[in-house]
Every structure is written in structure tokens, then in C-alpha cells.
N, C-alpha and C positions, 0 to 999 in steps of 0.2 A: 503492499501500499504505501504511494506518496503522499508526505501535510500535504504537498499540496492541492493534493485533488479534495484531499479530506478539510481542508481548509476552502475551497469553493465550493464545495459542495453546502457546509455550512452556511457558511455568505449567500448564496446563493435559496438556500431553506431560510435563515432570518429576514433578510430579504425580501420576500415575494409574501414570505406571512408577514410582513408588516404592513408591506402595500396592502395584501386585500382586509387585514387591518384598518389603513387607511380609508380601501375604502367603501364600506360597511358606516364608518361615522358618516363618509360624505368629508370630510379632509382633502386642504392644498395637494396636491397631486407632489412625488418625493421625486420624482426626473426626472431632468433633463431634457427637451430637444428645441435646434433651432426655430422660429415663429411657422419657417418654413418647408417644417416638420410635419406641425402641428394644424398649422391653417385652416384644413378641409373636414377635421378631426374635433376641431371650436368649429368650424361653422354645424355643423352637423349636429353637435352632443352640442355647445350652448351650454349653459350654464352647469350642467351636466358632467363640461370631462372630463373636472378633473379628480370624480368620481370614477368616471369609464375609462382614463389613463392608468387608471390605481389598478384598476380590476384588471387590465389587458396585459401591462405588464405582471404582473405580480402570476399572475395564472405563472405569462413566461415564468418569470422564474422560479417558481418554483418547482412547475415540470422540467425544469434544467437541475436542480436540487436535486433530486427525483432522481430521474434518472443517470446524476456524476454517484453516488450512490446508492445505488441498483451495480453501476456497478463499479463503486467498488466491493460491497459485499456478496456477490452474488454471481 
């Protein structure tokens, strides 16, 4: 087992979980993207942009962390 994979696994799982928690609480997004990357999403989701942005990236980070976890131990 590589220590870097363990650190990446823990980071991805905690970041994904925290992002999903922030999405549930409808807090400001914890992720930054250039305005050109979020322009269309902000137009579509409007005032709910932060909630869906956190949810989208939280699911991706959590899935990636779980994939690394499965790769490490199974």
C-alpha cells in the first residue's frame, strides 16, 4: 500500500462528504472555477447554483475516494 494512495483516499472521502453536507445545508460552494466554466450553470440553476455545485462535486469526490479505497484493499 502506498501512503500517497491512503492520503488521497482520506482527502477525497472527507472532501466529498463535507461538500455533500454543505449542499444539504444550502451553504456557499467550497469549489472555485473560472467564471467562464460556471456561467451556464449559474444561468440554469440560478439561486440554487451553490447547492447543486456542491452536490455535483461532492458525488464525484466521494466516488473517486471510494474507488481509491477499493483499489487499496480489495
